[in-house]
BAFI-3210 file (N, C-alpha, C; in Angstrom, 3 decimals, decimal comma, padded with zeros to 6 digits):
// residues 148
n [1|2|3|4|5|6|7|8|9|10|11|12|13|14|15|16|17|18|19|20|21|22|23|24|25|26|27|28|29|30|31|32|33|34|35|36|37|38|39|40|41|42|43|44|45|46|47|48|49|50|51|52|53|54|55|56|57|58|59|60|61|62|63|64|65|66|67|68|69|70|71|72|73|74|75|76|77|78|79|80|81|82|83|84|85|86|87|88|89|90|91|92|93|94|95|96|97|98|99|100|101|102|103|104|105|106|107|108|109|110|111|112|113|114|115|116|117|118|119|120|121|122|123|124|125|126|127|128|129|130|131|132|133|134|135|136|137|138|139|140|141|142|143|144|145|146|147|148]
n.u [105,941|107,519|106,410|106,375|104,604|104,359|106,943|106,487|107,038|105,530|102,739|099,852|099,994|101,385|099,149|096,986|098,211|098,366|095,839|094,945|096,431|095,280|092,727|093,097|094,007|091,577|090,677|092,389|091,280|089,073|089,235|090,493|088,368|086,589|088,297|088,892|088,193|087,757|084,890|085,301|087,432|086,829|084,790|086,276|088,299|086,439|085,434|087,753|087,934|085,992|087,209|088,892|087,857|086,261|088,847|089,400|087,226|087,561|090,278|089,843|087,649|089,250|091,176|089,230|088,909|090,826|090,857|091,786|092,280|091,503|091,523|092,004|089,918|089,058|091,180|095,001|096,204|098,403|099,502|097,395|097,325|099,687|098,680|096,307|097,083|099,106|097,590|095,498|097,082|097,708|095,675|095,565|097,340|095,660|093,782|095,912|098,032|096,698|096,374|099,039|099,680|098,075|099,387|101,528|100,705|099,511|101,497|102,620|100,776|100,753|103,393|102,914|101,150|103,098|104,881|103,596|101,908|104,348|105,753|106,481|105,559|103,058|099,399|097,803|094,920|095,083|096,041|094,541|092,922|094,412|095,997|094,402|093,848|096,728|096,141|094,057|095,735|097,574|096,266|095,027|097,032|098,349|096,315|096,199|098,365|098,392|096,725|097,810]
n.v [092,441|094,134|095,686|099,233|099,607|100,719|101,899|104,716|107,678|108,612|107,279|107,858|107,992|105,980|103,956|105,092|104,219|101,987|101,545|101,882|099,322|097,710|097,935|097,449|094,917|094,153|094,218|092,738|090,025|090,786|089,943|087,530|085,989|086,161|084,866|082,657|079,027|076,636|076,255|075,895|077,130|080,001|080,521|080,893|082,617|084,846|085,561|086,039|088,023|089,617|089,752|091,684|093,687|094,803|095,566|097,596|099,854|099,156|100,659|102,639|104,227|104,390|106,242|108,431|108,973|109,612|112,349|112,943|113,693|113,486|110,680|107,647|105,901|104,331|102,157|102,618|103,768|103,305|100,740|099,520|098,509|096,552|094,383|093,679|092,754|091,006|088,530|088,901|088,195|085,686|084,099|083,678|080,872|079,165|077,634|077,289|079,226|081,624|081,580|081,448|083,951|085,340|084,964|085,787|088,686|088,466|088,083|091,004|092,130|090,791|091,670|094,382|094,951|093,792|095,260|097,696|096,776|096,310|098,630|101,768|104,082|103,096|103,842|103,715|102,665|101,427|098,667|096,627|096,808|096,411|094,045|091,834|092,547|091,388|088,847|087,941|088,282|086,835|084,036|083,834|084,024|081,534|079,824|080,188|078,883|076,587|075,208|075,561]
n.w [102,849|105,653|108,215|109,493|111,458|114,884|115,239|115,455|117,047|118,927|120,660|120,344|117,292|116,264|117,163|115,275|112,756|113,032|113,002|110,435|109,531|110,438|108,477|105,985|106,896|106,339|103,725|102,347|103,869|102,803|100,203|099,854|100,927|098,855|096,821|097,523|096,899|099,245|101,589|103,975|104,894|104,270|106,176|108,248|107,491|107,474|110,011|111,299|109,933|111,019|113,738|112,659|112,258|114,790|115,970|114,577|115,362|118,639|118,666|117,320|118,810|121,706|120,665|120,575|123,354|123,972|122,736|120,231|117,192|113,460|112,585|111,466|109,023|107,150|104,976|104,233|101,167|100,113|100,960|101,066|098,759|098,580|100,687|099,837|097,371|096,989|097,742|095,547|093,446|094,543|093,883|091,369|092,130|093,321|096,787|098,782|098,107|098,449|101,028|102,110|101,217|103,281|105,301|105,633|105,781|108,145|109,833|109,807|110,505|113,702|114,691|114,574|116,409|118,443|118,933|120,081|122,315|123,962|124,396|126,109|125,873|126,253|126,846|129,810|130,167|127,341|126,908|127,439|126,007|123,220|123,813|123,718|120,695|119,780|121,498|119,211|116,749|116,824|116,713|114,680|112,715|113,508|113,036|109,664|109,326|110,630|108,420|106,533]
ca.u [105,964|107,553|105,832|106,921|103,690|104,523|108,284|106,158|107,324|104,313|101,676|098,577|100,849|100,996|097,649|096,428|098,801|097,533|094,272|095,472|096,856|093,518|091,590|094,557|093,720|089,715|090,607|092,880|090,484|087,660|089,938|090,701|087,252|085,910|088,722|088,762|086,762|087,247|083,954|085,432|088,344|086,005|083,560|086,871|088,649|084,805|085,488|088,944|087,951|085,188|088,193|089,643|086,620|086,120|090,268|089,151|086,476|088,005|091,378|089,168|087,393|090,803|091,594|088,423|088,197|092,451|090,909|092,795|091,710|092,524|091,324|091,806|088,272|089,701|092,717|095,863|095,834|099,334|099,727|096,438|097,470|100,445|098,284|095,573|097,616|099,284|096,062|094,253|097,887|098,357|094,653|096,025|097,791|094,643|094,001|096,932|099,034|096,265|096,242|100,361|099,537|097,422|100,239|102,617|099,403|099,166|102,868|102,514|100,033|101,635|105,012|102,868|100,761|103,175|105,752|102,907|102,036|105,924|105,875|107,229|104,434|101,598|098,482|097,310|093,591|094,832|096,433|093,256|092,865|095,867|096,685|092,758|093,800|097,470|095,875|093,707|095,899|098,491|095,380|094,697|098,329|098,942|095,150|096,829|099,974|097,965|096,233|098,221]
ca.v [093,919|094,233|096,914|099,917|099,969|100,659|102,508|106,510|108,191|109,193|106,388|107,999|108,236|104,501|103,392|105,423|103,239|100,454|101,305|101,296|098,429|096,756|098,073|097,344|093,179|093,769|094,283|091,494|089,375|090,253|089,683|086,225|085,347|086,053|084,287|080,905|077,810|076,083|076,792|076,095|078,568|081,121|080,985|080,999|084,002|085,981|085,558|087,033|089,671|090,589|090,621|093,244|095,765|095,335|096,152|099,097|100,295|099,822|101,228|104,502|104,656|104,667|107,371|109,151|108,649|111,112|113,280|112,443|113,845|112,874|109,216|106,808|105,535|103,648|102,080|103,304|103,698|101,935|099,207|098,480|097,643|095,839|093,459|092,921|092,725|089,465|087,978|088,628|087,281|084,489|083,526|082,355|079,414|078,494|078,302|077,082|080,223|082,704|080,906|082,137|085,561|086,131|084,277|087,489|089,948|088,677|088,259|092,353|092,472|090,697|092,609|095,732|094,790|093,120|096,224|098,498|096,726|096,266|100,794|102,152|104,768|102,856|104,654|101,838|101,953|100,837|098,322|095,116|096,156|096,083|092,475|091,660|092,348|091,323|087,415|087,581|088,349|085,135|082,853|083,887|083,164|079,802|078,820|079,799|078,349|074,606|074,701|076,245]
ca.w [103,127|106,431|108,642|110,853|113,036|116,047|115,219|115,423|117,996|119,745|120,836|119,029|115,603|116,209|117,111|113,603|111,871|113,711|112,627|109,056|109,321|110,593|107,690|105,001|106,559|105,888|102,840|102,150|103,826|101,839|098,558|099,904|100,824|097,491|095,897|098,287|096,727|100,397|102,796|105,804|105,217|104,259|106,861|109,458|107,812|108,022|111,518|111,165|109,298|111,781|114,833|112,364|111,996|115,748|116,270|114,339|115,978|119,491|118,510|117,273|120,355|122,422|120,172|120,415|124,512|124,096|121,900|119,250|115,608|111,859|113,583|109,779|108,303|106,096|104,877|103,650|099,960|099,132|101,796|101,017|097,692|099,019|101,575|098,870|095,698|097,515|097,473|093,959|092,403|095,125|093,667|090,382|092,488|094,110|098,036|099,417|097,689|099,247|102,642|102,315|101,180|104,686|106,839|105,384|106,282|109,720|110,326|109,791|112,130|114,918|114,596|114,808|117,795|119,557|118,857|120,785|123,353|124,285|124,027|127,280|126,611|126,328|127,889|130,415|129,501|125,968|127,309|127,232|124,142|122,341|124,413|122,897|119,724|119,940|120,850|118,108|115,754|116,907|116,786|112,868|112,236|114,232|112,023|108,881|109,425|110,644|107,558|104,861]
c.u [106,418|107,130|106,526|105,986|104,168|105,830|107,764|106,934|106,315|102,911|100,688|099,013|100,470|099,931|096,473|097,335|098,783|095,975|094,165|095,307|095,675|092,860|092,295|094,037|092,554|089,410|090,911|092,314|089,654|087,997|089,909|089,351|086,746|086,514|088,872|087,783|086,719|086,331|084,154|086,908|087,592|085,392|085,187|087,845|087,497|084,945|086,609|089,204|086,962|086,425|088,863|088,979|086,474|087,566|089,914|088,296|086,865|089,128|090,981|088,429|088,304|091,052|090,566|088,575|089,996|091,890|091,701|091,995|092,743|092,317|091,399|090,320|088,558|091,083|094,205|095,922|097,334|099,659|098,529|096,501|098,652|099,801|097,067|096,103|098,167|098,003|095,743|095,740|098,011|096,615|094,940|096,514|096,990|094,741|095,071|097,888|098,187|096,581|098,306|100,785|098,950|098,209|100,972|101,595|099,723|100,529|103,084|101,613|100,337|102,667|103,665|102,127|100,986|103,986|104,774|102,255|102,997|106,136|105,957|105,718|103,214|100,480|098,046|095,715|093,727|095,761|095,848|093,380|094,174|096,236|095,330|093,423|095,319|097,454|094,752|094,301|097,357|097,452|095,365|095,956|098,486|097,671|095,656|097,785|099,423|097,322|096,611|098,870]
c.v [093,677|095,496|097,550|100,361|099,865|101,210|103,924|106,367|108,640|108,099|106,275|107,797|106,511|103,541|103,952|104,355|101,776|100,213|100,958|099,837|097,468|097,215|097,309|095,793|093,449|093,561|093,161|089,941|089,506|089,876|088,075|085,290|085,086|085,231|082,445|080,335|076,845|076,887|077,213|077,209|079,515|081,658|081,349|082,257|085,223|086,225|086,011|088,142|090,582|091,160|091,890|094,463|095,578|095,867|097,604|099,685|100,844|100,740|102,973|104,978|105,014|106,132|109,215|109,869|110,134|112,444|113,594|112,895|113,112|110,821|108,153|106,252|104,433|103,067|102,648|103,323|102,838|100,899|098,253|097,680|096,575|094,629|092,734|092,507|091,600|088,483|087,118|087,943|085,763|083,486|082,554|081,360|078,813|078,511|078,038|078,733|081,354|082,332|081,561|083,088|085,980|085,872|085,557|088,421|089,490|088,790|089,730|093,040|091,733|091,451|094,013|095,480|094,239|094,554|097,382|097,989|096,456|098,135|100,971|103,280|104,559|103,095|103,167|101,706|101,587|099,404|096,758|095,193|095,889|094,606|091,878|090,849|091,008|089,227|087,368|087,417|087,016|084,844|083,035|083,359|082,161|079,253|078,865|078,917|077,040|074,272|074,875|074,963]
c.w [104,773|107,069|109,513|111,723|113,891|116,789|115,660|116,777|119,316|119,597|120,072|117,519|115,290|116,428|115,556|112,501|112,062|113,082|111,182|108,241|109,285|109,193|106,580|105,213|106,360|104,635|102,089|102,692|103,150|100,124|098,936|100,112|099,272|096,415|096,237|097,615|098,252|101,464|103,584|105,445|104,921|104,898|108,195|108,990|107,344|109,074|111,501|110,676|110,388|113,427|114,048|112,709|113,726|116,237|115,486|114,801|117,299|119,833|118,431|118,218|121,460|122,179|120,451|121,855|124,689|123,744|120,612|117,917|114,814|112,394|111,606|110,187|107,655|105,665|104,145|102,277|099,485|100,059|101,490|099,630|097,392|099,488|100,522|097,756|096,146|097,454|096,453|093,443|092,979|093,923|092,082|090,960|093,482|096,054|098,842|099,597|098,636|100,435|102,947|102,050|102,576|105,817|106,793|105,677|107,591|110,135|110,754|110,652|113,066|114,965|115,207|116,281|119,425|119,971|120,158|121,860|124,395|124,769|125,446|127,552|126,367|126,979|128,483|129,878|128,651|125,873|127,419|126,020|123,231|122,728|123,369|121,414|119,074|120,216|119,787|116,777|115,470|116,563|115,241|112,123|112,329|113,114|110,833|108,451|109,200|109,816|106,208|104,171]
res [m|v|t|l|v|g|t|q|s|d|f|a|a|a|i|k|d|l|i|e|l|d|y|d|a|i|e|a|y|e|a|a|i|n|r|l|d|n|k|d|y|k|a|k|l|s|e|f|k|k|d|h|q|r|h|t|q|e|l|s|e|l|l|g|e|h|h|v|t|n|i|p|s|g|p|s|n|v|k|q|w|l|t|k|g|k|v|v|l|a|n|l|m|g|d|s|a|i|l|s|a|m|i|s|n|e|t|d|t|n|t|a|y|e|r|i|y|a|r|e|d|i|w|e|e|a|k|s|t|i|r|r|g|l|d|d|e|r|r|h|k|a|w|l|e|s|v|k]
***
């Protein structure tokens, strides 16, 4: 799936979509953790899932500070099935295929964070939060690629 997160005309809307993408990632990580055989992989993916949970909390707080309403509180219906579905299907072929599906998902989150961090209308107080998220996403993808 190629994400459009970060291309929205309004910064707050981009952050809302980023929160949904992080919720989708949490669902995909949960699906992967439940299907992996390798305990070390499960442990690492559990760490990454916690990062995504932290992202949703930090980004939601950021929007709240700006009095933004209708902050997402869970995954989007359509995207959730795409991100989680890749993992479920990959389960048929084992751990390597599951990790490949997660690389695909992390490619989307990396792209989204990169786009949002590069926006000209980024809120000054959002820069450190977005940068930490981007660093996390890059670390997730690098680890997944190193073990795949």
